[in-house]
C-alpha positions in Angstrom: 85.1 82.3 91.7 85.4 85.7 93.2 88.2 84.3 95.7 90.2 83.1 92.9 90.1 86.4 90.7 90.0 88.6 93.9 93.3 86.6 95.1 95.0 86.9 91.6 94.5 90.7 91.6 96.1 90.7 94.9 99.1 88.7 94.1 99.6 90.5 90.7 99.2 94.1 92.8 101.5 92.9 95.5 104.4 92.0 93.1 103.7 95.3 91.1 104.2 97.6 93.8 107.0 95.7 95.2 108.9 95.7 92.1 108.2 99.7 91.4 109.6 99.7 95.0 112.6 98.3 94.5 113.0 100.3 90.9 112.5 103.3 93.0 115.3 102.1 95.3 117.7 101.4 92.2 116.6 105.0 91.4 117.4 106.9 95.0 120.6 104.5 95.0 122.1 105.6 91.5 121.0 109.3 92.6 123.2 109.6 96.0 125.8 108.1 94.4 125.8 110.6 91.6 125.6 113.5 94.6 128.4 112.2 96.5 130.9 111.4 94.0 134.3 112.6 95.8 133.1 113.1 98.9 135.1 111.0 101.9 133.0 108.4 103.9 131.7 110.8 106.9 130.6 113.7 103.8 128.3 110.4 102.2 127.3 109.2 105.8 125.7 112.8 106.5 124.5 113.9 103.3 121.2 115.3 102.9 119.1 113.8 100.0 117.9 117.1 97.7 114.8 117.3 96.5 114.9 114.9 93.8 116.1 112.1 96.7 113.4 112.8 99.0 110.9 112.4 96.1 112.5 108.7 95.3 112.5 108.0 99.1 109.3 108.6 99.6 108.3 107.0 96.5 109.6 103.7 97.6 108.4 103.7 101.2 104.7 105.0 99.8 104.5 101.7 97.2 105.8 99.3 99.9 103.0 100.6 102.3 100.3 100.3 99.6 101.7 96.8 98.7 100.6 95.8 102.5 96.9 96.0 101.6 97.0 93.7 98.7 99.3 91.1 100.7 96.9 91.3 103.5 93.9 90.6 101.1 95.5 87.7 99.9 96.8 86.0 103.1 93.2 86.8 104.4 92.1 84.4 101.2 94.4 82.0 102.0 93.6 81.6 105.5 90.0 82.1 105.8 88.4 82.3 102.1 86.9 78.6 102.4 85.4 78.8 105.4 83.8 82.4 104.9 82.3 80.5 101.2 84.8 83.0 99.4 86.5 79.9 98.0 84.8 76.2 97.2 86.2 73.1 96.4 85.1 72.4 93.6 85.7 76.2 92.1 88.1 76.3 88.9 90.4 79.2 89.1 91.3 80.7 85.7 95.1 80.0 84.3 96.3 83.6 85.1 95.5 82.7 88.8 97.6 80.6 91.4 95.6 78.5 93.2 95.2 79.6 96.9 96.4 77.1 99.3 93.6 76.3 100.9 92.3 74.5 97.5 96.0 72.9 97.0 95.2 71.5 100.4 92.0 69.7 99.6 93.4 67.3 96.7 
C-alpha cells in the first residue's frame, strides 16, 4: 500500500511541476515577444532578458529540476518496488493512483 501511495504522489507532483514549468515557459515567451516588438531578427536574437524575464526563466528551470526528484522516485518504484517489498502482488491501490507497471505485469 505504501508503494502505491508513494507512486501516486510522485506521479501527481511530477505532472504538476511539469505543467507549472510549461506555464512559466509560455509566460517567458509572451514577455519576450512583448519586449522585442518592433525589433529586427538580429536584435531579437541578442536580446538580454530583463529582471522579470530572468525570473520566469529561472522558475521554469528550477521546476524542471525539482520534477526529476518525483520522476526518479516513481521510476525506482516501477523498477524495484516488488523486490524491495514496497509493492505486493495482492495490494489493491486506491482509485486515485495508477497501478505501477510492476503489479500490472503480474496479472
